[in-house]
N, C-alpha and C positions, 0 to 999 in steps of 0.2 A: 721337517715337509715333508721327508721320505715318509716318515709313520702316517701324518696325515692321507697321504695320497693312498697308502696300504689301507687303512682303515677306511676311506671312502671306496676303495675298490672291494673291501670285503663287504659294506652296507650294500653295494651296488648289488654282488652277486646273491648275497641274503633276498634281497627284494625278488631278483629274477627268480629265485628258485623257491620263494613263498607265492608267486603269483599264481601259478598253476594249481596248487592247492586251496588258495584262497577263494579262487574261481569256482572251484569244485565243492568247496564248503557253503558257498552262497547259490549253488546250483544253477549256475551260467551255462547255458545251452551254446552250443556253434552254431550259427544259422546256415554256414555253409556244408555241414555234414548235416543237417536236418534236409537243406534240398537236394542232397545226394540221395538220401533215404527216399525222398516224396519221387524222384527221378525215377529211383528203382520200382517204387511200387506203381508209378504210372504207367509201367511198360507192360504191367501185367495185363492180358486179356480178361476184358468185363469190367476194367476199372474206368469210369465216366471221369473223376477226377478225383484228386487228392484235394482235402479240405484243409487238413491240419496235420502237422507233424511237430511232435514234442520229443525231445531227446533229453536224457539226464545219463551222467556217469556216476559209475558205481565202482570204484576202484579203478581199474584198467576196461573195463567193459562198458558197454552203454545199454540203456534200456530203451527202448521206443514206443511210443503212443501215438497212433494216428487215426485220423478220421477219412472214411473214402466213400464216394457214392458210387452205388453202381445203378443199373439199369432199373427203372420200376418194374413190377410185375416179376423178378426173378424171386423165385422159392428160396427158402432158408437155407435148405441143402445147396443149392447153386451159389449164392451169396457166401456161403461158408467156405466153397470150395475155392472161390476167389481169396478169401481171407487167409486159408491154409497155404496157398500159391504165394502170395506177398510175404507170409512170414516165412517161408523157404528162400523165396527170392533174395530178400533182404539180408539175412542171416548167412546166405551163399557168398553174395557181393560184399557184404561189409563184416566179414568174420569177428571182428571186436562187439559186434553186437550179441547180447545175451539172449534177450528176451523182446517179442514184438506183441504189443496189442494192437488190435485192428478192431475199429467199430465201424461198422458199414450200413449205410443208409440208404434210401433211396434218392435218384438224383431228382430234382424238380427243375423245369425247363421254365424260365421267365421270360415272361413275353413283353418286348417292349411295345410300347403305345408310338405310334408314327405320328 
């Protein structure tokens, strides 16, 4: 009986230790972490909205891809300055982020019919 209890504890520990590795292998993202990244980016001046954030673990680091919307009519230089600021803010606020890829596109206003 004691041997079965020990074997059960060993199996439970093995499953718990394997869970993180399996989740990383199947490229599972943490939605809470993605929301934290989106919040960091949304606070940058010039960001109209954050449309999508994808994160991916690579070892102990995270890679981030995101799509943001900026005001229509901004120059490429101005949009690039916003992108660079987002990259810096995300890396400072989240030190485990190794790389941030940001795609900026113009914000479109959707008019609702009355």
